[in-house]
VOTOR-978945 format. One record per residue (C-alpha): chain; x, y, z; residue in one letter. Coordinates in steps of 0.001 Angstrom, whole numbers, plus 524288, in hexadecimal, padded with zeros to 5 digits. Layout:
<pt cadena="A" c1="X" c2="Y" c3="Z" residuo="a"/>
...
This chain:
<pt cadena="A" c1="C25BC" c2="30058" c3="733CC" residuo="m"/>
<pt cadena="A" c1="C25E9" c2="3030C" c3="74221" residuo="s"/>
<pt cadena="A" c1="C260F" c2="3123A" c3="73EFF" residuo="d"/>
<pt cadena="A" c1="C1ACE" c2="310CB" c3="7360F" residuo="f"/>
<pt cadena="A" c1="C125D" c2="30935" c3="740BC" residuo="l"/>
<pt cadena="A" c1="C166E" c2="31335" c3="74B3B" residuo="a"/>
<pt cadena="A" c1="C11AA" c2="31EAB" c3="742BF" residuo="q"/>
<pt cadena="A" c1="C052B" c2="31769" c3="73F1A" residuo="s"/>
<pt cadena="A" c1="BF8B8" c2="31D2B" c3="74509" residuo="a"/>
<pt cadena="A" c1="BF2B6" c2="30EC0" c3="744F1" residuo="f"/>
<pt cadena="A" c1="BFDAA" c2="3066A" c3="749ED" residuo="f"/>
<pt cadena="A" c1="BFAE3" c2="30835" c3="75887" residuo="g"/>
<pt cadena="A" c1="BEBFA" c2="3065F" c3="756F2" residuo="v"/>
<pt cadena="A" c1="BEDBD" c2="2FAD5" c3="74D4E" residuo="g"/>
<pt cadena="A" c1="BF6D0" c2="2F33A" c3="754FD" residuo="v"/>
<pt cadena="A" c1="BEFA1" c2="2F586" c3="7619A" residuo="s"/>
<pt cadena="A" c1="BE2B3" c2="2F0E6" c3="75C1F" residuo="i"/>
<pt cadena="A" c1="BE989" c2="2E575" c3="754E3" residuo="l"/>
<pt cadena="A" c1="BEEFB" c2="2E0F5" c3="76282" residuo="g"/>
<pt cadena="A" c1="BE23E" c2="2E224" c3="768C6" residuo="y"/>
<pt cadena="A" c1="BDB12" c2="2DA96" c3="75EA4" residuo="m"/>
<pt cadena="A" c1="BE57A" c2="2CFCE" c3="75FBA" residuo="l"/>
<pt cadena="A" c1="BE323" c2="2CFE2" c3="76EB9" residuo="g"/>
<pt cadena="A" c1="BD428" c2="2CE14" c3="76C08" residuo="l"/>
<pt cadena="A" c1="BD6C3" c2="2C352" c3="762D4" residuo="y"/>
<pt cadena="A" c1="BDF9E" c2="2BBEB" c3="76C3A" residuo="i"/>
<pt cadena="A" c1="BD5CD" c2="2BE55" c3="77784" residuo="k"/>
<pt cadena="A" c1="BCAB0" c2="2B8D3" c3="76F4F" residuo="k"/>
<pt cadena="A" c1="BD29C" c2="2AD38" c3="76AEC" residuo="k"/>
<pt cadena="A" c1="BD844" c2="2A96E" c3="77893" residuo="t"/>
<pt cadena="A" c1="BCD61" c2="2AE4E" c3="78185" residuo="g"/>
<pt cadena="A" c1="BD825" c2="2B02A" c3="78B97" residuo="s"/>
<pt cadena="A" c1="BD7F0" c2="2BB2A" c3="7951E" residuo="a"/>
<pt cadena="A" c1="BE665" c2="2BCEB" c3="79341" residuo="l"/>
<pt cadena="A" c1="BE488" c2="2BFE7" c3="785CC" residuo="a"/>
<pt cadena="A" c1="BE117" c2="2CDAA" c3="78865" residuo="n"/>
<pt cadena="A" c1="BDF09" c2="2D654" c3="77B57" residuo="p"/>
<pt cadena="A" c1="BE59C" c2="2E25F" c3="781BA" residuo="l"/>
<pt cadena="A" c1="BF1D6" c2="2DB13" c3="785DF" residuo="l"/>
<pt cadena="A" c1="BF392" c2="2D41F" c3="77958" residuo="i"/>
<pt cadena="A" c1="BF1A9" c2="2E138" c3="77225" residuo="a"/>
<pt cadena="A" c1="BFC46" c2="2E76F" c3="77AC7" residuo="i"/>
<pt cadena="A" c1="C05E5" c2="2DC14" c3="777F1" residuo="l"/>
<pt cadena="A" c1="C0263" c2="2DC93" c3="76998" residuo="f"/>
<pt cadena="A" c1="C0535" c2="2EAE4" c3="768A6" residuo="v"/>
<pt cadena="A" c1="C11A2" c2="2EA1B" c3="77074" residuo="m"/>
<pt cadena="A" c1="C1655" c2="2DF79" c3="76733" residuo="a"/>
<pt cadena="A" c1="C11C8" c2="2E6BB" c3="75AFE" residuo="a"/>
<pt cadena="A" c1="C18ED" c2="2F3FF" c3="75DAE" residuo="i"/>
<pt cadena="A" c1="C2544" c2="2ECA3" c3="76276" residuo="t"/>
<pt cadena="A" c1="C2642" c2="2E470" c3="7560A" residuo="l"/>
<pt cadena="A" c1="C226C" c2="2EEF7" c3="74D18" residuo="l"/>
<pt cadena="A" c1="C2C10" c2="2F891" c3="753DB" residuo="g"/>
<pt cadena="A" c1="C213B" c2="302DC" c3="75756" residuo="v"/>
<pt cadena="A" c1="C243A" c2="30BA3" c3="7632E" residuo="e"/>
<pt cadena="A" c1="C1981" c2="30BB7" c3="76D53" residuo="y"/>
<pt cadena="A" c1="C170A" c2="31AAA" c3="76D11" residuo="e"/>
<pt cadena="A" c1="C12C4" c2="31A2A" c3="75EC5" residuo="p"/>
<pt cadena="A" c1="C0ADA" c2="30EBE" c3="760C3" residuo="y"/>
<pt cadena="A" c1="C0478" c2="3152C" c3="76CE6" residuo="r"/>
<pt cadena="A" c1="C0171" c2="32178" c3="76480" residuo="a"/>
<pt cadena="A" c1="BFBF4" c2="31909" c3="759E4" residuo="g"/>
<pt cadena="A" c1="BF320" c2="311B3" c3="763BC" residuo="a"/>
<pt cadena="A" c1="BEE64" c2="31E19" c3="769CA" residuo="q"/>
<pt cadena="A" c1="BE052" c2="31D2C" c3="763F1" residuo="p"/>
<pt cadena="A" c1="BDD8E" c2="310B3" c3="76B25" residuo="l"/>
<pt cadena="A" c1="BE164" c2="3178A" c3="777DA" residuo="s"/>
<pt cadena="A" c1="BD732" c2="32259" c3="77548" residuo="y"/>
<pt cadena="A" c1="BCCBB" c2="31719" c3="7743E" residuo="l"/>
<pt cadena="A" c1="BCF54" c2="313B1" c3="78294" residuo="l"/>
<pt cadena="A" c1="BC6F9" c2="31DAE" c3="788EB" residuo="t"/>
<pt cadena="A" c1="BBB1A" c2="31BE1" c3="78072" residuo="p"/>
<pt cadena="A" c1="BBC44" c2="30D0D" c3="78182" residuo="a"/>
<pt cadena="A" c1="BBBFE" c2="30EBF" c3="7907A" residuo="t"/>
<pt cadena="A" c1="BB05E" c2="317EC" c3="79019" residuo="v"/>
<pt cadena="A" c1="BA9B0" c2="30D41" c3="787F5" residuo="c"/>
<pt cadena="A" c1="BA960" c2="304A2" c3="793BB" residuo="l"/>
<pt cadena="A" c1="B9E17" c2="30DE3" c3="798B0" residuo="a"/>
<pt cadena="A" c1="B9525" c2="3068C" c3="78F42" residuo="v"/>
<pt cadena="A" c1="B9480" c2="2F98A" c3="7969D" residuo="p"/>
<pt cadena="A" c1="B9462" c2="3012F" c3="7A3E1" residuo="l"/>
<pt cadena="A" c1="B881B" c2="30849" c3="79F45" residuo="y"/>
<pt cadena="A" c1="B8224" c2="2FB2E" c3="79BE8" residuo="k"/>
<pt cadena="A" c1="B84EE" c2="2F676" c3="7A9A5" residuo="q"/>
<pt cadena="A" c1="B805D" c2="3024D" c3="7B117" residuo="r"/>
<pt cadena="A" c1="B7658" c2="2FB54" c3="7B912" residuo="k"/>
<pt cadena="A" c1="B7F75" c2="2F129" c3="7BDD7" residuo="r"/>
<pt cadena="A" c1="B8943" c2="2FC4B" c3="7C0E7" residuo="l"/>
<pt cadena="A" c1="B7E7A" c2="3035B" c3="7C907" residuo="v"/>
<pt cadena="A" c1="B7B8C" c2="2F70E" c3="7CFC8" residuo="q"/>
<pt cadena="A" c1="B8959" c2="2F458" c3="7D3AB" residuo="n"/>
<pt cadena="A" c1="B8EA3" c2="3027C" c3="7D483" residuo="w"/>
<pt cadena="A" c1="B9420" c2="30078" c3="7E2BE" residuo="a"/>
<pt cadena="A" c1="B9B21" c2="2F471" c3="7DFAA" residuo="a"/>
<pt cadena="A" c1="BA0B6" c2="2FAAC" c3="7D31C" residuo="v"/>
<pt cadena="A" c1="BA5A4" c2="30623" c3="7D98B" residuo="a"/>
<pt cadena="A" c1="BAC31" c2="2FED8" c3="7E508" residuo="a"/>
<pt cadena="A" c1="BB2DB" c2="2F59F" c3="7DB10" residuo="g"/>
<pt cadena="A" c1="BB7DA" c2="300E9" c3="7D34A" residuo="i"/>
<pt cadena="A" c1="BBCC7" c2="30889" c3="7DF19" residuo="v"/>
<pt cadena="A" c1="BC338" c2="2FC69" c3="7E445" residuo="t"/>
<pt cadena="A" c1="BC900" c2="2F93F" c3="7D742" residuo="g"/>
<pt cadena="A" c1="BCF85" c2="30606" c3="7D60C" residuo="a"/>
<pt cadena="A" c1="BD51E" c2="30601" c3="7E38C" residuo="f"/>
<pt cadena="A" c1="BDA1D" c2="2F807" c3="7E195" residuo="v"/>
<pt cadena="A" c1="BE059" c2="2FB9F" c3="7D4E1" residuo="n"/>
<pt cadena="A" c1="BE7E9" c2="306B0" c3="7DAA3" residuo="l"/>
<pt cadena="A" c1="BEAC5" c2="2FF46" c3="7E792" residuo="f"/>
<pt cadena="A" c1="BF09B" c2="2F3ED" c3="7E08E" residuo="c"/>
<pt cadena="A" c1="BFA7C" c2="2FCA6" c3="7D9BE" residuo="v"/>
<pt cadena="A" c1="BFDDD" c2="3031A" c3="7E63B" residuo="f"/>
<pt cadena="A" c1="C00AC" c2="2F5EA" c3="7ED05" residuo="i"/>
<pt cadena="A" c1="C0886" c2="2F135" c3="7E129" residuo="s"/>
<pt cadena="A" c1="C103A" c2="2FDA0" c3="7E066" residuo="a"/>
<pt cadena="A" c1="C13A1" c2="2FD7C" c3="7EEA8" residuo="a"/>
<pt cadena="A" c1="C1784" c2="2EECD" c3="7EE00" residuo="l"/>
<pt cadena="A" c1="C1FAB" c2="2EFB0" c3="7E236" residuo="f"/>
<pt cadena="A" c1="C25E2" c2="2FCD0" c3="7E581" residuo="g"/>
<pt cadena="A" c1="C20D3" c2="30466" c3="7DA42" residuo="f"/>
<pt cadena="A" c1="C24F5" c2="312D2" c3="7D823" residuo="t"/>
<pt cadena="A" c1="C1AB5" c2="31CC2" c3="7D937" residuo="h"/>
<pt cadena="A" c1="C1AE0" c2="31EB9" c3="7CABC" residuo="r"/>
<pt cadena="A" c1="C192A" c2="31055" c3="7C876" residuo="q"/>
<pt cadena="A" c1="C0E52" c2="30F69" c3="7D22E" residuo="y"/>
<pt cadena="A" c1="C065A" c2="31AD2" c3="7CC89" residuo="v"/>
<pt cadena="A" c1="C084C" c2="314C1" c3="7BED6" residuo="t"/>
<pt cadena="A" c1="C00C3" c2="3085C" c3="7C2A5" residuo="l"/>
<pt cadena="A" c1="BF6C0" c2="30F09" c3="7CBA8" residuo="l"/>
<pt cadena="A" c1="BEC95" c2="31065" c3="7C018" residuo="p"/>
<pt cadena="A" c1="BEEC9" c2="302C4" c3="7BA44" residuo="k"/>
<pt cadena="A" c1="BE12D" c2="2FF3E" c3="7BAD0" residuo="s"/>
<pt cadena="A" c1="BDA71" c2="30A88" c3="7B44E" residuo="v"/>
<pt cadena="A" c1="BD960" c2="30D7D" c3="7A59F" residuo="t"/>
<pt cadena="A" c1="BE589" c2="31282" c3="79EC6" residuo="s"/>
<pt cadena="A" c1="BDFEC" c2="3200C" c3="79CA0" residuo="a"/>
<pt cadena="A" c1="BDDF7" c2="32275" c3="7AAE9" residuo="i"/>
<pt cadena="A" c1="BE980" c2="31ABD" c3="7AFFD" residuo="g"/>
<pt cadena="A" c1="BF2F1" c2="321D3" c3="7A687" residuo="f"/>
<pt cadena="A" c1="BEE5E" c2="32F08" c3="7ABF2" residuo="g"/>
<pt cadena="A" c1="BEF21" c2="32A29" c3="7BA55" residuo="i"/>
<pt cadena="A" c1="BFCF5" c2="3259B" c3="7B83B" residuo="s"/>
<pt cadena="A" c1="C0144" c2="331C1" c3="7B224" residuo="e"/>
<pt cadena="A" c1="BFB8D" c2="33A22" c3="7BCD3" residuo="e"/>
<pt cadena="A" c1="C0285" c2="33208" c3="7C782" residuo="l"/>
<pt cadena="A" c1="C0F3E" c2="33239" c3="7C12D" residuo="g"/>
<pt cadena="A" c1="C0F12" c2="323EE" c3="7BC5F" residuo="g"/>
<pt cadena="A" c1="C12FB" c2="31E20" c3="7AF75" residuo="f"/>
<pt cadena="A" c1="C069D" c2="31F7D" c3="7A73E" residuo="p"/>
<pt cadena="A" c1="C0BBE" c2="3158D" c3="79C9B" residuo="s"/>
<pt cadena="A" c1="C0E18" c2="30B7B" c3="7A625" residuo="l"/>
<pt cadena="A" c1="C00EA" c2="30E89" c3="7AC89" residuo="t"/>
<pt cadena="A" c1="BF9D6" c2="30B5C" c3="7A036" residuo="v"/>
<pt cadena="A" c1="C01FA" c2="2FEE6" c3="79E83" residuo="a"/>
<pt cadena="A" c1="BFD92" c2="2FABB" c3="7AC4B" residuo="a"/>
<pt cadena="A" c1="BEFAD" c2="2FDCF" c3="7A92E" residuo="i"/>
<pt cadena="A" c1="BEFD1" c2="2F57B" c3="79C9F" residuo="i"/>
<pt cadena="A" c1="BF5B3" c2="2EA61" c3="7A438" residuo="i"/>
<pt cadena="A" c1="BEC51" c2="2EB61" c3="7AF90" residuo="t"/>
<pt cadena="A" c1="BE0DE" c2="2EB9B" c3="7A53D" residuo="g"/>
<pt cadena="A" c1="BE605" c2="2DFB8" c3="79DFF" residuo="i"/>
<pt cadena="A" c1="BE815" c2="2D7F0" c3="7AABC" residuo="l"/>
<pt cadena="A" c1="BDA58" c2="2DB8C" c3="7AF19" residuo="g"/>
<pt cadena="A" c1="BD53B" c2="2D7D7" c3="7A1B4" residuo="n"/>
<pt cadena="A" c1="BDB30" c2="2CA47" c3="7A290" residuo="i"/>
<pt cadena="A" c1="BDA35" c2="2C742" c3="7B14E" residuo="a"/>
<pt cadena="A" c1="BCE13" c2="2CE32" c3="7B64E" residuo="a"/>
<pt cadena="A" c1="BC3AE" c2="2C47C" c3="7B328" residuo="e"/>
<pt cadena="A" c1="BCBB1" c2="2B965" c3="7B8B4" residuo="h"/>
<pt cadena="A" c1="BCEBA" c2="2C135" c3="7C568" residuo="i"/>
<pt cadena="A" c1="BC0CB" c2="2C476" c3="7C743" residuo="l"/>
<pt cadena="A" c1="BBC60" c2="2B6BA" c3="7C568" residuo="n"/>
<pt cadena="A" c1="BC6B8" c2="2B203" c3="7CEC7" residuo="l"/>
<pt cadena="A" c1="BC20E" c2="2BB27" c3="7D974" residuo="v"/>
<pt cadena="A" c1="BB391" c2="2B786" c3="7D58B" residuo="r"/>
<pt cadena="A" c1="BAF41" c2="2C52B" c3="7D1BC" residuo="v"/>
<pt cadena="A" c1="BA410" c2="2C18D" c3="7C91B" residuo="r"/>
<pt cadena="A" c1="B9B48" c2="2CD8B" c3="7C92D" residuo="d"/>
<pt cadena="A" c1="B9C71" c2="2D513" c3="7BBE5" residuo="p"/>
<pt cadena="A" c1="B9C33" c2="2E276" c3="7C204" residuo="v"/>
<pt cadena="A" c1="BA767" c2="2DF32" c3="7CBF6" residuo="a"/>
<pt cadena="A" c1="BAFA2" c2="2D87C" c3="7C101" residuo="r"/>
<pt cadena="A" c1="BAE0A" c2="2E448" c3="7B855" residuo="g"/>
<pt cadena="A" c1="BB176" c2="2EE1F" c3="7C2F4" residuo="v"/>
<pt cadena="A" c1="BBDD3" c2="2E602" c3="7C6E5" residuo="a"/>
<pt cadena="A" c1="BC263" c2="2E56F" c3="7B895" residuo="i"/>
<pt cadena="A" c1="BC023" c2="2F36C" c3="7B4AE" residuo="g"/>
<pt cadena="A" c1="BC62C" c2="2F8F4" c3="7C1D4" residuo="a"/>
<pt cadena="A" c1="BD26C" c2="2EFB7" c3="7C04D" residuo="g"/>
<pt cadena="A" c1="BD53E" c2="2EE90" c3="7B1BB" residuo="a"/>
<pt cadena="A" c1="BCEEA" c2="2FA8C" c3="7ABF4" residuo="h"/>
<pt cadena="A" c1="BCAE9" c2="2FA5A" c3="79CD5" residuo="a"/>
<pt cadena="A" c1="BD2ED" c2="2EEA3" c3="799AA" residuo="i"/>
<pt cadena="A" c1="BCC31" c2="2E6CB" c3="7A3D4" residuo="g"/>
<pt cadena="A" c1="BBF2F" c2="2EC27" c3="7A053" residuo="t"/>
<pt cadena="A" c1="BC0BF" c2="2E66B" c3="792CB" residuo="a"/>
<pt cadena="A" c1="BC0FE" c2="2D8FB" c3="799AF" residuo="r"/>
<pt cadena="A" c1="BB531" c2="2DCD4" c3="7A26B" residuo="a"/>
<pt cadena="A" c1="BAD08" c2="2E027" c3="7965B" residuo="l"/>
<pt cadena="A" c1="BAF8F" c2="2D230" c3="7919B" residuo="e"/>
<pt cadena="A" c1="BAAD4" c2="2CCE6" c3="79E6B" residuo="l"/>
<pt cadena="A" c1="B9DA8" c2="2D40D" c3="79D91" residuo="g"/>
<pt cadena="A" c1="B973D" c2="2E132" c3="79B97" residuo="e"/>
<pt cadena="A" c1="B958B" c2="2E2FF" c3="7AA16" residuo="t"/>
<pt cadena="A" c1="BA3B7" c2="2E071" c3="7AD3B" residuo="e"/>
<pt cadena="A" c1="BA7D4" c2="2EA19" c3="7A1D7" residuo="g"/>
<pt cadena="A" c1="B9F4F" c2="2F46E" c3="7A678" residuo="a"/>
<pt cadena="A" c1="BA3A5" c2="2F485" c3="7B47E" residuo="m"/>
<pt cadena="A" c1="BB1D2" c2="2F303" c3="7B02F" residuo="s"/>
<pt cadena="A" c1="BAFF2" c2="2FF8C" c3="7A77C" residuo="g"/>
<pt cadena="A" c1="BAA47" c2="306C7" c3="7B317" residuo="l"/>
<pt cadena="A" c1="BB5BD" c2="30250" c3="7BB5C" residuo="a"/>
<pt cadena="A" c1="BC01E" c2="30712" c3="7B197" residuo="i"/>
<pt cadena="A" c1="BBACE" c2="3154B" c3="7B22F" residuo="a"/>
<pt cadena="A" c1="BB8DA" c2="3158E" c3="7C0F6" residuo="l"/>
<pt cadena="A" c1="BC58A" c2="30F22" c3="7C49E" residuo="t"/>
<pt cadena="A" c1="BCC8C" c2="3187E" c3="7BC49" residuo="g"/>
<pt cadena="A" c1="BC673" c2="3240C" c3="7C2EF" residuo="i"/>
<pt cadena="A" c1="BC8C3" c2="31F01" c3="7D07D" residuo="l"/>
<pt cadena="A" c1="BD73C" c2="31B03" c3="7CCA9" residuo="t"/>
<pt cadena="A" c1="BD98C" c2="32977" c3="7C7CB" residuo="v"/>
<pt cadena="A" c1="BD470" c2="32E8F" c3="7D579" residuo="a"/>
<pt cadena="A" c1="BDC57" c2="32417" c3="7DD70" residuo="l"/>
<pt cadena="A" c1="BE8F7" c2="322E9" c3="7D66C" residuo="a"/>
<pt cadena="A" c1="BEEEC" c2="32FBB" c3="7DB65" residuo="p"/>
<pt cadena="A" c1="BEB33" c2="32AB2" c3="7E9B6" residuo="l"/>
<pt cadena="A" c1="BF1BB" c2="31DD6" c3="7E73A" residuo="f"/>
<pt cadena="A" c1="BFD2B" c2="32411" c3="7E0DE" residuo="a"/>
<pt cadena="A" c1="C0059" c2="32B24" c3="7ECB1" residuo="s"/>
<pt cadena="A" c1="C0166" c2="31E22" c3="7F49D" residuo="l"/>
<pt cadena="A" c1="C0ECC" c2="31A76" c3="7EE9E" residuo="l"/>
């Protein structure tokens, strides 16, 4: 049975979609921020392939079509940004300052953590791109000599935490402006956080989508500099 599922071209996609649909159902029923659909899908897939005796590599190969959709899905975030272009022009200086600050803070926090906990250089560069999309972060980690697979895991965890906690943190520090909220979420929690920003409002989603792209570009430029610090 496990061999049949491992060789199936549809198992990886099917179990992933089923897990995410289960996550959406639980989120709708509970309304809890902790019921994150992606987190539930990850746990569901882990349980499914373990119980069915399917190795990770065959599952990953079968789920590859979903990975191909990540880039066009991210590009689609340009649609709400286009609708909010007037607000972007009105607040361009604040948006630019927020994105630059966000990129520096992301990298600086990893540097401080690595110094405090005695990370090796390879561990350090593995975590440097934790706040950008996986497509960008994987390449940065590989180029700097990190562990790309662990980088992707760190990126997913960062996004899920941002998706769950970002709104509550922003409310706690009394950040109410939708532009500021969107930039903060996108710069800190990339596409997974942006999914939550889109739920908060179109402006938040648009600014978060912009922050994803520009934070990624800045991280590509700044990561080698920070990598040389430790």
